[in-house]
VEXGU-148289 format. One record per residue: residue number from 0; residue in three letters; x, z, y of N, C-alpha, C in turn. Coordinates in steps of 0.001 Angstrom, whole numbers, plus 500000, padded with zeros to 6 digits. Atoms other than C-alpha are relative to their C-alpha. Last residue first. Layout:
REM residues N
   num   residuo       nu       nw       nv      cau      caw      cav       cu       cw       cv
   NUM       ALA        X        Z        Y        X        Z        Y        X        Z        Y
...
This chain:
REM residues 353
   num   residuo       nu       nw       nv      cau      caw      cav       cu       cw       cv
   352       UNK   498670   500251   499466   760603   531905   883635   500656   501324   500369
   351       UNK   499796   499259   498753   757559   531968   881401   501421   499758   500491
   350       UNK   499332   498708   500114   757220   529242   878822   500078   500671   501358
   349       UNK   499459   499574   498714   754850   526313   878420   500604   501379   499829
   348       UNK   500533   498836   499274   754482   525182   874840   500617   500154   501367
   347       UNK   498902   499439   499217   755074   521630   873529   499461   501167   500815
   346       UNK   499634   498667   500475   752552   520861   870789   501209   500594   500704
   345       UNK   498603   500087   500396   752485   517121   871655   500560   501355   499562
   344       UNK   499902   500740   501267   748690   517150   871613   501426   499884   499513
   343       UNK   500777   501226   500028   748845   519822   874301   500127   499334   498647
   342       UNK   499721   500855   501151   749953   523447   874172   499084   498789   500066
   341       UNK   499451   499088   501011   750253   525782   877181   500371   499224   498741
   340       UNK   500899   499510   501040   749810   523023   879748   500702   500954   499048
   339       UNK   499571   500463   501310   752090   522765   882762   499111   500603   498932
   338       UNK   498817   499554   500716   750643   523172   886196   500216   499371   498657
   337       UNK   499673   501094   500919   748126   522718   888936   501252   500422   499244
   336       UNK   498725   499978   500719   746456   525555   890841   500119   498782   499102
   335       UNK   499910   501218   500802   743696   526017   893409   501394   499954   499399
   334       UNK   498733   500668   500243   742798   529423   894825   499779   498655   499327
   333       UNK   500168   501187   500842   740044   531581   896282   501366   499355   499822
   332       UNK   499078   501126   499870   740406   535138   897534   499546   498840   499122
   331       UNK   500486   501147   500773   738213   538197   898158   500862   498783   500295
   330       UNK   500041   501292   499315   739828   541454   899309   499568   498878   499072
   329       UNK   501362   500469   499826   738881   544680   897524   499868   498665   500688
   328       UNK   500950   499292   500860   742325   546163   898022   498581   499558   500307
   327       UNK   500580   498796   499402   744332   543506   899829   499009   500640   499041
   326       UNK   500394   498986   500983   746245   541108   897575   499494   501285   500635
   325       UNK   500114   500397   501408   747276   537769   899070   499380   501051   499082
   324       UNK   500091   501445   500205   747103   537769   902880   499789   499599   498553
   323       UNK   501369   500474   499813   746224   541449   903252   499869   498515   499675
   322       UNK   500391   500429   498664   749582   542476   901836   498594   499433   500041
   321       UNK   501262   499348   499669   749935   544366   898562   499499   499611   501384
   320       UNK   500008   499616   498595   752561   542063   897097   498639   500630   500301
   319       UNK   498980   498966   499859   753481   541430   893480   500111   500489   501440
   318       UNK   499696   499641   498622   750458   539367   892411   500989   501158   500037
   317       UNK   500062   498552   499841   750662   538064   888848   500411   500337   501430
   316       UNK   499301   499440   498850   749844   534365   888426   499797   501513   500036
   315       UNK   500673   499645   498754   748811   532505   885296   500935   500567   501048
   314       UNK   501455   500196   500067   749454   531599   881668   499283   500409   501285
   313       UNK   500345   501102   500895   753217   531105   881334   498514   499719   499962
   312       UNK   499884   499697   501422   753882   533270   884392   499542   498823   499145
   311       UNK   500604   501152   500646   754537   532645   888082   500285   500124   498510
   310       UNK   499311   500526   501169   755207   536079   889566   499223   498794   499483
   309       UNK   500700   500123   501281   753956   536810   893058   500957   499547   498915
   308       UNK   501396   500387   499811   754856   537683   896627   499268   500006   498670
   307       UNK   500824   500181   501198   758218   539414   896725   498590   499617   500407
   306       UNK   499245   499459   501134   761140   539715   899116   499216   499853   498706
   305       UNK   500176   498554   500100   759328   537404   901511   500765   500485   498778
   304       UNK   499593   499369   501242   760422   533907   902463   499807   501502   500098
   303       UNK   499696   498577   499859   759020   531564   905044   500364   500569   498642
   302       UNK   500174   499180   501196   759128   527772   905095   500413   501436   500265
   301       UNK   499049   500240   501074   759037   526385   908615   499675   500896   498813
   300       UNK   498801   499176   500118   755891   526810   910674   500911   499525   498873
   299       UNK   498856   500905   500013   753449   523922   911182   501315   500752   499796
   298       UNK   498980   499760   498984   750568   526189   910189   501119   498967   499888
   297       UNK   500617   500043   498678   747261   525613   908363   500993   500274   501130
   296       UNK   500601   501308   499747   748887   524690   905050   499435   499865   501398
   295       UNK   501395   499713   499665   751164   527740   905049   499361   498699   500470
   294       UNK   500402   500737   498819   754497   527381   903263   498523   500256   500221
   293       UNK   501326   500583   499837   755883   529881   900794   499922   499191   501283
   292       UNK   499975   501100   499038   759066   531266   899329   498628   499358   500088
   291       UNK   500218   499523   498647   758737   534715   897721   499968   498895   501039
   290       UNK   500059   501079   499024   758483   534148   894000   499718   500559   501386
   289       UNK   501299   500090   499368   759595   537161   891896   500029   498877   501037
   288       UNK   500844   498911   499509   760421   535423   889677   500871   501126   500545
   287       UNK   500022   498802   500835   762629   532345   889362   499070   501027   500633
   286       UNK   499799   500311   501416   762864   528741   890525   500000   501225   499092
   285       UNK   499669   498670   500523   761376   529059   893996   500093   499876   498487
   284       UNK   499360   499307   498877   761313   525710   895854   500431   501405   499595
   283       UNK   498783   500715   499625   760681   523764   892635   500723   500704   501142
   282       UNK   498871   499599   500843   758236   526199   891024   501279   499242   500309
   281       UNK   499730   500941   501084   755622   525974   893771   501280   500408   499280
   280       UNK   498818   499670   500794   753882   528245   896299   500224   498888   498976
   279       UNK   499644   500943   501062   751385   527431   899059   501323   500411   499364
   278       UNK   498611   499871   500446   749649   529986   901293   500253   499114   498782
   277       UNK   499962   500691   501293   746427   529023   903124   501453   499951   499536
   276       UNK   499689   501410   500179   746184   531486   905995   499936   499523   498560
   275       UNK   498649   500199   500516   744411   534775   906646   500189   498542   499636
   274       UNK   499270   501126   499411   741356   535658   908706   501459   500005   499551
   273       UNK   499198   499579   498849   739289   537892   906444   500837   498810   500452
   272       UNK   500778   499003   499257   736577   537510   903772   500787   500568   501184
   271       UNK   501248   500544   499477   737834   534226   902264   499203   500993   500847
   270       UNK   500958   498908   499935   741504   534964   901615   498738   499492   500689
   269       UNK   500524   499673   498679   743219   531692   900790   499058   501195   499882
   268       UNK   501088   499031   499939   745349   530547   897858   499637   500311   501447
   267       UNK   500401   499750   498617   747542   527586   896925   498820   500956   499998
   266       UNK   501069   499014   499842   749472   527345   893649   499721   500179   501488
   265       UNK   500402   500009   498593   751762   524626   892335   498777   500893   500137
   264       UNK   498884   500640   499307   753655   524461   889021   499769   500010   501500
   263       UNK   500189   500767   498767   751279   526964   887451   501322   499419   500515
   262       UNK   498998   499547   499046   752032   527919   883842   499850   499194   501285
   261       UNK   498800   500834   500010   748788   527331   881966   501006   500613   500970
   260       UNK   499942   500687   501279   745515   529103   881125   501161   499029   499894
   259       UNK   500266   501423   499826   744857   530013   884753   499944   499250   498677
   258       UNK   499816   500812   501199   744543   533798   884550   499639   498550   500289
   257       UNK   500903   501147   499921   745033   535576   887872   500274   499096   498804
   256       UNK   499564   501122   500818   746579   539039   887447   498931   498908   500055
   255       UNK   500985   500699   500806   745915   541461   890299   500656   498874   499211
   254       UNK   501209   500609   499479   748850   543405   891617   499104   499356   498968
   253       UNK   500360   500342   501373   751403   545915   890483   498634   499328   500095
   252       UNK   498921   500904   500364   752518   545760   894125   499959   499686   498506
   251       UNK   498851   499393   500657   749087   547244   894783   501081   498960   499766
   250       UNK   499210   499253   499034   746182   546509   897118   501243   500644   499442
   249       UNK   500021   498568   500332   743841   545552   894266   500894   500831   500899
   248       UNK   498746   499271   499861   742857   542033   895331   499860   501466   499624
   247       UNK   500168   498865   499089   739798   540257   893966   501302   500779   500040
   246       UNK   499564   498699   500493   740176   536823   892405   499765   501045   501072
   245       UNK   499962   498933   499008   738775   533320   892705   500551   501263   499351
   244       UNK   500728   498767   500245   738897   530010   890898   500130   500988   501130
   243       UNK   500506   499721   498654   740014   526398   890878   499095   501216   499886
   242       UNK   500945   498888   499937   742149   525616   887813   499651   500271   501460
   241       UNK   500437   499628   498654   744196   522611   886761   498929   501082   499935
   240       UNK   499304   500747   498945   746317   521586   883753   499605   500444   501401
   239       UNK   498565   500047   500215   745526   523548   880590   500786   499295   501068
   238       UNK   499422   498897   500765   741838   522765   880722   501493   499795   499778
   237       UNK   499604   500525   501291   741028   520184   883356   500757   501100   499266
   236       UNK   499065   499309   500893   739121   521455   886351   500261   499202   498732
   235       UNK   500721   499278   501033   737561   519104   888912   501017   500608   499036
   234       UNK   499287   499470   501167   739057   518002   892195   499020   500638   499033
   233       UNK   500867   499251   500907   737863   515902   895137   500757   500364   498724
   232       UNK   499192   499738   501181   739857   514676   898160   499205   500936   499099
   231       UNK   500350   498833   500817   737525   513182   900757   500921   500064   498790
   230       UNK   499341   500017   501299   738529   510809   903571   499656   501299   499297
   229       UNK   499548   498776   500661   736183   510189   906475   500832   499672   498764
   228       UNK   499330   500271   501272   735026   507597   909002   500655   501277   499465
   227       UNK   498658   499429   500115   732447   508184   911751   500584   499706   498621
   226       UNK   498962   500969   499690   729515   505824   912237   501419   500501   499889
   225       UNK   500390   501402   500118   726945   508627   912353   501127   499076   500456
   224       UNK   500490   500533   498727   728660   511980   911961   499697   498514   499833
   223       UNK   501020   501053   500041   728898   513177   908346   499433   499640   501368
   222       UNK   500220   500669   501287   731652   515546   907213   499070   498804   500086
   221       UNK   498756   500012   500757   733268   517118   910298   499850   499337   498634
   220       UNK   499165   501129   499587   730280   516111   912438   501295   499900   499197
   219       UNK   498809   499509   499316   727982   518443   910493   500944   498845   500303
   218       UNK   499830   500624   498686   724797   516563   909590   501210   500489   500780
   217       UNK   501114   499946   499061   724465   517143   905831   500436   499395   501333
   216       UNK   499588   499686   498639   726724   516311   902919   498775   499994   500895
   215       UNK   500992   500099   498936   726143   516287   899166   500595   500396   501343
   214       UNK   500068   498767   499236   728662   515550   896419   499099   499765   501203
   213       UNK   500015   500007   498536   728105   512872   893806   500214   501396   500571
   212       UNK   499820   501316   499393   728617   511867   890123   500118   500019   501525
   211       UNK   498939   500738   500678   729066   514980   887989   500234   498624   500607
   210       UNK   500335   500342   501375   727030   516946   890506   501168   499236   499375
   209       UNK   499701   501352   500476   727977   518719   893728   499575   499813   498544
   208       UNK   498768   500079   500785   726169   521914   894737   500250   498563   499555
   207       UNK   500192   500678   501282   723520   521569   897429   501330   499868   499275
   206       UNK   500394   498953   500955   723152   523842   900459   499817   499450   498583
   205       UNK   501450   500103   500188   723366   520641   902565   499482   501012   498978
   204       UNK   500215   500514   501367   727164   520668   902104   498518   499932   499647
   203       UNK   498774   500592   500551   727910   520983   905846   499714   499375   498635
   202       UNK   499717   501303   499414   724687   521531   907820   501294   499373   499496
   201       UNK   500542   501073   500825   723462   524284   905498   500372   498625   500509
   200       UNK   500690   501016   499212   725753   526826   907143   499533   498861   499131
   199       UNK   501244   500448   500611   727549   529973   906034   499326   498978   500900
   198       UNK   501149   500056   499098   731176   530528   906984   498798   499465   499246
   197       UNK   501065   500868   500478   734161   531617   904891   498798   500086   500940
   196       UNK   500673   499492   501187   736776   533315   907038   498959   498986   499544
   195       UNK   501375   499505   499916   738824   531288   909494   499463   500488   498659
   194       UNK   500058   498790   500830   742611   530995   909089   498576   500526   499860
   193       UNK   500049   498721   499294   742607   527418   910390   500009   501151   498994
   192       UNK   499010   499954   498920   743476   523853   909299   499948   501283   500831
   191       UNK   498615   500064   500452   741812   524060   905883   500995   500200   501127
   190       UNK   499333   500974   499132   738422   525250   907134   501488   499999   499668
   189       UNK   498755   499524   499408   736130   527007   904644   500606   498872   500832
   188       UNK   498881   500922   499894   732523   526407   903627   501195   500717   500616
   187       UNK   498893   499552   499158   729393   528215   902543   501098   498941   500042
   186       UNK   500580   499476   498761   725955   527358   901164   501083   500396   500996
   185       UNK   500314   501075   499060   727613   525079   898605   499304   500483   501264
   184       UNK   501256   500720   500076   729251   527890   896657   499734   499055   501154
   183       UNK   500831   499491   498901   731924   530525   897282   498685   499238   500111
   182       UNK   500061   498535   500059   733705   530141   893926   499189   500600   501148
   181       UNK   501106   499560   500856   732836   526427   893746   499858   501514   499962
   180       UNK   499400   499384   501188   735055   525645   896706   498881   500616   499182
   179       UNK   500950   499427   500965   734048   523241   899470   500792   500593   498849
   178       UNK   499640   499756   501389   736543   522697   902290   498813   500607   499256
   177       UNK   500988   499202   500724   735973   521145   905719   500411   500112   498533
   176       UNK   500059   500285   501435   738964   519978   907806   498952   500918   499364
   175       UNK   499374   499099   500961   738266   520263   911533   499919   499445   498580
   174       UNK   500996   499137   500637   737537   517421   913949   500702   500815   498923
   173       UNK   499591   498613   500184   739404   515090   916303   498858   500808   499392
   172       UNK   500139   499136   498823   738232   511527   915797   500498   501398   499656
   171       UNK   500051   500797   498773   738503   508504   913493   499872   500833   501266
   170       UNK   498771   500713   499685   739756   510284   910355   499975   499256   501339
   169       UNK   500406   501129   499163   737220   513014   909634   501263   499306   500487
   168       UNK   499469   500116   498645   738752   515176   906918   499418   498773   500694
   167       UNK   500417   501163   499221   737117   516394   903697   500619   500055   501395
   166       UNK   499378   499881   498680   738500   518718   900996   499685   498719   500768
   165       UNK   500083   501225   499222   736389   519195   897848   500593   500277   501375
   164       UNK   499478   499879   498643   736905   521816   895143   499962   498629   500663
   163       UNK   499871   498576   499712   735255   522476   891779   500503   500234   501426
   162       UNK   498842   499515   499237   734018   518928   891361   499948   501511   500202
   161       UNK   500324   499317   498753   731435   518335   888605   501258   500464   500722
   160       UNK   500314   498597   500247   732383   515744   886007   499908   500709   501348
   159       UNK   500704   499910   501267   732628   511950   885901   499707   501410   499559
   158       UNK   499307   499138   500959   735302   512047   888598   499341   500041   498621
   157       UNK   499333   500715   501072   734141   509046   890610   500646   500825   498916
   156       UNK   498596   499561   500079   733392   510923   893844   500763   499404   498831
   155       UNK   499439   500046   501345   730119   509307   894930   501467   500376   499992
   154       UNK   498826   500872   500091   728781   510451   898309   500525   500044   498570
   153       UNK   499124   499705   501126   725351   511960   899005   501102   498958   499945
   152       UNK   499571   501118   500839   723375   512063   902243   500787   500514   498805
   151       UNK   499679   499487   501327   721581   514199   904815   500283   498840   499044
   150       UNK   501157   499437   500686   721613   512283   908112   500432   500504   498624
   149       UNK   500636   499045   499121   724396   511464   910596   498749   500634   499429
   148       UNK   501300   500498   499547   725216   508321   908620   499348   500918   501026
   147       UNK   501128   499094   499887   728934   508826   907914   498736   499335   500526
   146       UNK   500468   499984   498620   731380   506162   906784   498721   500817   500087
   145       UNK   501388   500378   499751   733275   506665   903531   499705   500064   501491
   144       UNK   500209   500205   498567   736724   507041   902007   498576   499513   500205
   143       UNK   501075   500889   499564   737229   508568   898574   500015   499873   501510
   142       UNK   499928   500204   498555   740229   510080   896793   498893   499027   500370
   141       UNK   500396   501270   499401   739848   511437   893266   500156   500044   501514
   140       UNK   499683   500121   498576   741345   514072   890980   499547   498648   500512
   139       UNK   501027   499388   499168   740310   515369   887549   500291   499977   501484
   138       UNK   499472   498807   499339   743506   514737   885558   499007   500632   500973
   137       UNK   499252   499194   500973   742036   512272   883041   500441   501320   500610
   136       UNK   500944   499150   500743   739417   511035   885518   500710   500861   498962
   135       UNK   499260   499717   501226   742056   509775   887942   499135   500956   499198
   134       UNK   500230   498831   500853   739759   508340   890593   500915   500018   498782
   133       UNK   498884   500096   500936   740324   506060   893590   499988   501254   499144
   132       UNK   499823   498774   500755   737096   505596   895527   501075   499757   498956
   131       UNK   499203   499987   501221   737019   502978   898264   499879   501367   499340
   130       UNK   499173   501176   499760   734652   502125   901090   500904   499778   498795
   129       UNK   498650   499765   499496   732245   504633   899606   500693   498671   500264
   128       UNK   499014   500692   500823   728594   503671   899340   501384   500261   500580
   127       UNK   498958   500682   499238   726474   506320   901038   500943   499335   499010
   126       UNK   500777   500734   499002   723283   507206   899136   500912   499316   501005
   125       UNK   500679   499211   498982   725643   508112   896323   499143   499155   500915
   124       UNK   500811   498930   500607   726642   506419   893054   499177   500771   501022
   123       UNK   501384   500103   499539   727762   503187   894753   499105   501088   499426
   122       UNK   500843   499224   500900   731541   503629   894546   498591   500025   500572
   121       UNK   501179   499341   499449   733760   500990   896165   499221   500729   498909
   120       UNK   501044   500962   499645   737144   500269   894609   498786   500766   500495
   119       UNK   501349   499794   500510   740452   502043   893958   499045   498900   500415
   118       UNK   500940   500071   498892   743528   501924   896170   498566   500206   499554
   117       UNK   499713   501022   499016   745751   503135   893354   498995   500019   501141
   116       UNK   500086   501291   500681   744143   505220   890633   500196   498869   500996
   115       UNK   501416   500360   500071   744782   508898   891437   499915   498680   499234
   114       UNK   500394   501334   500449   748209   510456   890842   498480   499865   500034
   113       UNK   501070   500104   500991   749246   513503   892851   499722   498538   499666
   112       UNK   500414   501359   500312   752449   514315   894742   498983   499980   498864
   111       UNK   500919   499752   501119   753680   517412   896547   499234   498718   499767
   110       UNK   501090   500955   500161   756701   516588   898723   499200   500387   498757
   109       UNK   500696   499927   501275   759140   519200   900019   498855   498998   500015
   108       UNK   501421   500325   499972   761718   518667   902749   499411   500163   498601
   107       UNK   500650   499933   501307   765182   520071   903418   498501   499769   500168
   106       UNK   501078   499032   500195   766823   518941   906668   499414   499916   498586
   105       UNK   499522   498688   500426   770230   517247   906757   498922   501021   499737
   104       UNK   498695   499916   500649   769086   514213   908745   500402   501447   499710
   103       UNK   498970   499656   499029   765406   514409   909581   501320   500286   499296
   102       UNK   498723   500592   500391   763341   512646   906922   501108   500296   500999
   101       UNK   499724   499808   501419   759865   514157   906773   501379   499515   499576
   100       UNK   500899   499027   500622   758822   514667   910408   500429   500344   498578
    99       UNK   499361   498695   500174   761945   512916   911744   499087   501042   499376
    98       UNK   500527   498954   499136   760858   509315   911357   500562   501363   499650
    97       UNK   498883   499369   499294   763152   506874   909551   499519   501058   500993
    96       UNK   499603   500692   498792   760552   505909   906986   501170   500724   500651
    95       UNK   500144   499316   498722   760424   507304   903479   500362   499081   501150
    94       UNK   498923   500277   499058   759931   505128   900425   499693   500690   501316
    93       UNK   500419   500388   498660   757838   506412   897555   501229   499753   500861
    92       UNK   499582   499165   498891   757963   507216   893850   499466   499502   501328
    91       UNK   499520   498701   500482   757590   505688   890397   500491   500895   501132
    90       UNK   500553   499713   501329   755541   502529   890903   500452   501348   499463
    89       UNK   499448   500868   501032   756319   502544   894620   499434   500424   498656
    88       UNK   499925   499410   501334   754447   503954   897638   500614   498969   499047
    87       UNK   500854   500524   501067   755156   502717   901146   500163   500833   498733
    86       UNK   500134   501446   499837   756707   503435   904535   499110   499399   498931
    85       UNK   499957   500595   501343   756095   507185   904608   499768   498503   500154
    84       UNK   499995   498897   500962   756879   509081   907826   500148   499470   498574
    83       UNK   498771   499235   499874   757960   506329   910216   500063   501197   499076
    82       UNK   499230   500110   501246   755163   504111   908920   501314   500754   500071
    81       UNK   498568   500006   499716   752994   505362   911788   500755   499983   498670
    80       UNK   499293   501006   500796   749219   505130   912062   501461   499954   500407
    79       UNK   499118   500856   499215   747316   508184   913265   500751   499067   499065
    78       UNK   498974   500749   500713   744289   509896   911715   500834   499177   500985
    77       UNK   500410   501177   500752   742373   512102   914111   501194   499401   499259
    76       UNK   499939   501295   499326   743613   515523   915165   499547   498878   499081
    75       UNK   501297   500659   500119   742420   518766   913531   499975   498604   500611
    74       UNK   500453   500521   498717   745903   520129   912833   498683   499271   499804
    73       UNK   499939   498904   499029   747588   522192   910135   499430   499603   501359
    72       UNK   500828   498884   500461   746577   519852   907286   499959   501145   501003
    71       UNK   499199   498787   500073   747899   516827   909190   499115   501177   499598
    70       UNK   500738   498882   499431   746604   513279   908844   500823   501255   499731
    69       UNK   499707   498598   500281   748616   510137   908272   498996   500927   500679
    68       UNK   501081   499289   499317   747932   506432   907954   500057   501483   499626
    67       UNK   499644   499792   498588   751201   504630   907145   498961   500828   500751
    66       UNK   498927   499015   499852   750793   505058   903373   500367   500288   501450
    65       UNK   498737   500674   499731   747435   503311   903293   501063   501001   500368
    64       UNK   499960   500323   498566   743867   504670   903451   501234   499171   500348
    63       UNK   501292   500575   499647   743427   504509   899662   499982   499588   501469
    62       UNK   499998   501428   500298   747093   504981   898774   498689   499334   500370
    61       UNK   500488   500367   501332   747301   508377   900457   499928   498487   499863
    60       UNK   500323   501423   500053   748970   510197   903336   499521   499673   498590
    59       UNK   500758   500410   501172   749213   513876   904253   499649   498532   500123
    58       UNK   500440   501391   499941   751888   515182   906642   499313   499630   498691
    57       UNK   500328   500432   501358   752286   518951   907150   499421   498594   500096
    56       UNK   501263   499657   500635   753603   519114   910707   500014   499715   498496
    55       UNK   499851   500576   501338   757095   519095   912171   498836   500448   499129
    54       UNK   501135   500850   500357   756148   519699   915811   500103   499349   498623
    53       UNK   500619   500900   499042   756272   522676   915331   501074   499199   500738
    52       UNK   501398   499756   499694   758393   524257   912590   499473   498943   500959
    51       UNK   500433   500181   498619   761631   523031   911052   498518   500339   500130
    50       UNK   499151   499190   499112   763337   524253   907881   499607   499891   501463
    49       UNK   499947   498585   500362   760913   523192   905146   500729   500864   501023
    48       UNK   498641   499573   499697   759835   519803   906515   500062   501512   499799
    47       UNK   499728   499037   498933   756484   519199   904840   501501   500228   500130
    46       UNK   498607   499677   499734   754957   516468   902672   500167   500962   501152
    45       UNK   500074   498907   499018   751593   515918   900991   501444   500457   500214
    44       UNK   498727   499350   499669   751430   512590   899139   499759   501012   501106
    43       UNK   500168   499024   498913   748303   511275   897430   501320   500726   500181
    42       UNK   501088   500516   499163   748487   508067   895369   499601   500971   501101
    41       UNK   500683   498882   499346   751901   508954   893928   498942   499477   500972
    40       UNK   500061   500239   498561   752717   506012   891642   499277   501166   500635
    39       UNK   501226   500579   499477   753469   507505   888250   500200   499610   501459
    38       UNK   500562   500845   501056   756266   508729   885969   498669   499405   500434
    37       UNK   501318   499571   500464   758213   510026   888948   499557   499093   498854
    36       UNK   499929   499028   501080   761960   509379   889170   498674   500592   499574
    35       UNK   500435   500509   501298   762267   507634   892499   499959   501139   498980
    34       UNK   500027   498908   500963   762577   508509   896193   499405   499484   498702
    33       UNK   501028   500170   501021   763565   505607   898446   500135   501107   498962
    32       UNK   499579   499783   501375   765499   506389   901604   498815   499881   499060
    31       UNK   501108   499828   500926   765352   505342   905223   500552   500285   498614
    30       UNK   500421   498605   499930   767900   505732   908011   498764   500271   499148
    29       UNK   498881   499184   500475   769731   502500   907238   499668   501485   500022
    28       UNK   499952   499925   501459   766402   500704   907500   501133   500856   499457
    27       UNK   498747   500599   500436   766189   501621   911241   500089   500125   498477
    26       UNK   500224   500880   501149   762550   502405   911891   501241   499217   499599
    25       UNK   500164   501366   499514   763364   503821   915356   499833   498977   498880
    24       UNK   501425   500163   500245   763101   507557   914883   499609   498590   500424
    23       UNK   500717   500734   498959   766760   508454   914650   498524   499960   499659
    22       UNK   499628   499376   498733   769150   510725   912783   499292   499327   501161
    21       UNK   500212   500777   498784   767616   509959   909408   500407   500792   501238
    20       UNK   498772   500705   499639   769050   511289   906136   499879   499239   501312
    19       UNK   500134   501123   499086   766555   513927   905040   501326   499356   500340
    18       UNK   499237   499744   498781   767139   516123   901999   499956   498756   500879
    17       UNK   499217   501107   499452   764388   515755   899405   500725   500472   501256
    16       UNK   499242   499445   498883   762645   518196   897072   500981   498942   500479
    15       UNK   498661   500527   499751   760030   516525   894865   500600   500702   501218
    14       UNK   499427   499569   498728   756970   518168   893341   501404   499432   500109
    13       UNK   498598   499584   499993   754895   516600   890572   500391   500421   501410
    12       UNK   499604   499232   498816   751329   515874   889529   501474   500349   499892
    11       UNK   501139   499954   499078   749712   513424   887115   500299   500760   501282
    10       UNK   500508   501363   499906   752416   512302   884661   498857   499910   501010
     9       UNK   499235   500727   498989   754163   515603   885419   499667   498504   500026
     8       UNK   500605   499781   498687   751382   517356   883506   500714   499213   501089
     7       UNK   498901   499996   499042   752586   515803   880286   499417   500118   501394
     6       UNK   498751   499605   500640   750389   516407   877266   501141   500172   500995
     5       UNK   498923   500410   499093   747065   516413   879072   501319   500505   499436
     4       UNK   499708   501409   500242   744438   516528   876308   501103   499480   500906
     3       UNK   500358   500905   498911   744486   520305   876321   500341   498580   499610
     2       UNK   500664   499206   498962   744667   523213   873868   499492   499109   501123
     1       UNK   499414   499985   498663   745459   520926   870966   499177   500853   500950
     0       UNK   500869   500650   499009   744291   521857   867497   500628   500126   501383
C-alpha cells in the first residue's frame, strides 16, 4: 500500500540554484536568462540573492498577480511592478529580467518554486469573492487575491481541506505580513517580516479556525481593510509531502527530533515565544549533514553558515544546535516543510543523506 498519493514531489515543489548574468538594470535582453528543467509551471516563486544583503531582498511573485508584481518577505512595503526581477513564467521554468535583485552577474541565487493552477478563477465560497484563486488540491497549496471589506468576513481558499498555514500580504499599501499556523491557533498570529513573538488578537483571524472551504478574517488592516487588496498563500498537509507542525527545544546539540514522515527538501521554522527569525534550509544549498547554510525570511542578509544547525533525515529533522533560534530548552517553535515522500505509488523510497 502506498504511503502517499504524491509519487514525485518535484512535480509540485522544487529548488533551483542560479548564477546571475546581468551587469545592468536596463531590461537588456542579453542580460536575461531562462531557467528550465522543472516538470511544472512555477505559480509561486520565492527568490533570494545568496551573497548580497540589503538592498537585495527576498522577492516573491506569483502567476495570479503576475510575474512582474513583487512583494518582499523581509519588508512591509506595498506590491511594486517591475519585470526586472522575473519577466515571465514558462511551462517548465521562468525567465529572469536583467535586474540585479535576482540576476546580478556572478552572484549565486536560490529560487523556491511551487505549483498552483495558473492564474486560476474567482472563488465564491466566502462572503468575499476572491478575484482569483489558483489551487493545487493534490499538493495542498493555493494562491488567492481578494479585496477587503473592513468587516468580519470569510475568504475561499480552494483547497478542499482545512489549511494548516496561511500567509497574507496587503498589496496596495505598506502593512505587515500576517501568518496563521494551526499549532498556535486562530486566536494568535505571527508576522513573517519581523522576529515578533506570537501575538493574541481577535481582529486578525476573528478567533475562528479555517474550514475546508474558507478562512476567516476580521478588521485588522493587514488582512481586511475596506477597499484594500491582498494576496493569500494557503497550505494544507499532504501525507508524505508537506507538514506544518510545532516542536519544543531541548537546549542540546543532541537536539529535538521533528518527525515529518518524509525527507524534507525545504524547511522553515520560527520560534514563537521569543524574538527570533524565520530560518530557511533546503537540500540544494546544503547537500550533506550537518546542514548549516540558512537564509532568514525576515532579513535581507546574505546567506549565513553555521558549523551545525540540523540534520535532514529520511523522515524528519534532527536539531544539532542549542541556540535560542532553533532549539532553546523549553522554547516553542513552529515549522513548515516540503519534501520527498517515503513510499508513493511508485514505491520509490526516500533515503537519508
